C-alpha positions, -999 to +999 in steps of 0.1 A: +214-067-496+201-077-530+190-112-520+169-097-486+155-075-512+148-105-536+133-125-504+112-100-497+098-099-535+095-135-528+071-130-499+048-104-517+047-127-548+035-155-528+011-132-510+004-120-540-031-141-554-050-114-574-024-104-602-026-138-620-064-136-621-064-103-634-041-111-661-059-143-668-092-124-669-075-097-696-063-126-718-093-139-716-107-115-742-074-123-766-083-160-766-116-152-780-106-128-805-084-154-822-100-174-849-094-214-846-067-209-878-050-180-861-049-178-829-031-149-806-004-163-794+009-151-761+050-152-751+044-135-717+035-100-700+042-072-676+012-069-649+018-032-640-006-010-620-037-002-644-023-015-675-012-052-692+017-051-719+017-086-736+044-099-758+024-115-787+019-132-820-010-128-841-022-128-877-052-104-869-053-067-851-052-063-816-091-065-805-108-037-781-100-029-754-063-039-764-041-016-787-010-024-810+016-010-794+038-028-821+029-058-841+042-080-816+033-059-785+002-054-773-014-035-744-046-036-724-055-004-697-080+000-676-081-037-662-114-041-642-116-060-609-122-100-612-153-107-601-170-144-607-145-163-627-160-172-664-171-209-668-146-236-684-113-235-689-091-200-686-070-189-713-031-200-709-031-224-684+005-227-681+013-189-677+031-183-647+049-155-628+090-154-633+098-126-612+093-084-611+099-057-632+096-023-610+062-020-597+051-051-625+053-086-622+062-105-650+045-139-659+059-160-688+038-188-710+055-220-703+034-236-732+058-218-756+087-234-745+080-267-769+109-288-756+138-275-730+145-246-715+182-243-701+186-214-674+224-206-674+252-185-659+247-179-622+237-213-609+218-195-578+202-171-596+192-201-623+177-223-596+156-193-580+143-189-617+131-221-622+118-225-588+094-193-596+081-209-626+071-242-607+055-224-581+035-204-606+021-237-621+016-253-588-008-221-582-030-231-608-020-268-611-065-273-614-062-254-646-027-257-656-032-298-662+003-302-657+023-327-640+057-313-626+085-343-619+112-332-596+148-347-602+172-353-573+192-343-560+172-307-546+137-318-552+131-315-513+133-280-520+096-284-540+064-299-525+063-334-527+035-359-542+009-356-553+014-317-562+055-328-576+064-364-580+101-369-575+126-392-594+159-400-583+174-398-620+159-387-651+166-424-669+134-432-643+110-406-662+102-419-692+086-444-676+060-422-660+043-420-695+043-440-727+057-426-757+029-418-788+000-417-763-021-391-762-014-374-728-047-355-704-020-334-688+013-319-697+047-329-684+075-309-667+108-324-659+125-300-632+161-308-628+177-286-604+215-291-608+237-285-637+243-319-659+274-333-668+274-343-709+259-379-706+231-361-683+226-332-706+218-357-736+194-379-714+173-346-705+174-333-742+159-368-750+131-362-729+115-338-751+113-360-780+085-380-789+107-412-781+114-397-746+075-387-743+074-354-753+080-337-718+084-302-715+122-298-698+129-268-673+164-271-666+192-256-646+223-254-669+233-264-705+211-290-727+222-300-766+199-281-790+179-264-760+148-246-776+152-212-752+182-201-733+179-177-702+210-159-687+206-150-651+233-125-637+248-126-605+223-093-595+193-118-595+181-108-627+173-126-660+172-119-693+138-137-703+132-121-735+097-108-729+095-075-733+127-061-731+132-062-695+156-077-672+134-094-648+140-094-607+138-129-599+125-136-563+139-155-538+111-181-523+096-176-491+097-202-464+058-209-470+068-219-504+088-248-494+064-265-477 
């Protein structure tokens, strides 16, 4: 039953292209309000009907029409429909959907990973969580300027090139970008299987300067991971965003094409 419900959620999210646009429209206000020396940093949001609570860090007050519920939790109510997109790149290009809380949708900012995010415990739900995040990146591929690289085995569950590059092993990844050189796009490495000790060390090294500065979104434990998520067998994950367990969708068949 739980998996069927999560599959239904996956179909609903795949069909809903409006919510991410509404959220980005609202977050543009925060991007414009921040100062160069003190930007508003958003970790994640819960997009609910009529309001968007956001987990933030900022050096200044919440700009109207946002209100500060706490110093690290702001909220925007009375959302307006999205019309013609504003010119220029939108805010938080790596903001991507993870799943749902009640009637709301949780979106997290992958740009805040800054290294390795390990998704632990239940391997099936961990895999679903990683796939959901990659799907979100692909939804905004042009704006995100992100190059996802899927690592075998399991890479076939994601679209193939040019949307997602594929490699047989993480040892091939450093050759895809030169360490120490400016990058025009963010690199996102996606291993979908739990690693052994040697493989885990290789994944951790990719996030360092010598490894190319990749962001690694991985199933399983990796040494010195910057973030840890803990999925449960009931299909939820503690993402540490806004204090809610998030129901992770099972991918719709359309996502696998």
